[in-house]
N, C-alpha and C positions, 0 to 999 in steps of 0.2 A: 438444154440450150434455150428452149423457148421460155422456160421459167426465169432464167437469168436475164434474158432480154426484157421480159416484162418487169422484173424488179428494177433494172437499170432505167427503164422508161418512167416508172413511177417515181423513182428518186429524182430523175431529171425534172419532172413536172413539179415536184415539191420544191426543189431548189429554185426553179423558175418562178414559182408563185411567191416564195419568200422575197426574192430580189424585186419582183414586180410590185409587191405590196410596199416594200421599203421605199422604192422610187416614188410611188404614188403619195405616200405619207410626206416625204420630203418635198414633193412638188407643191403640195397645198400649204405647207408650213414654212415656206421660205420667207425670210425677213430681208435678206440681202439678195442681190442679183435677180431682180424681178423683171428684167427686160424680155423683149420678144425673142432674142437670140437664145436665152436660157430656156424659154418655153419650147423652142424648137429642139434644143438638145435633149430635154427631158422626153419630148415626144419621140425623137429618134431612138432613144434608149428603150422606151416602153413598147414600141411597135413590135419588136421580135417576141417579147413576152406575151403580148396579146395574140399574136399569130400562133404561137405555140399552144396557148390556152384554147384557142379555137381549132387546133390541130390542122392549121394551114401551113404547108411547108413552102 
């Protein structure tokens, strides 16, 4: 049971990292929608990934 939980945790971190990196790449390569509101939306989407990376719940 502990092995399954560890595997699921690692898979979760991998998926979180992939989505977080994708969001960061798109954040810096934006040509359209460069306003402050879109910066806030990207930040709001990235915060959970950063917290999970730092293992803060």
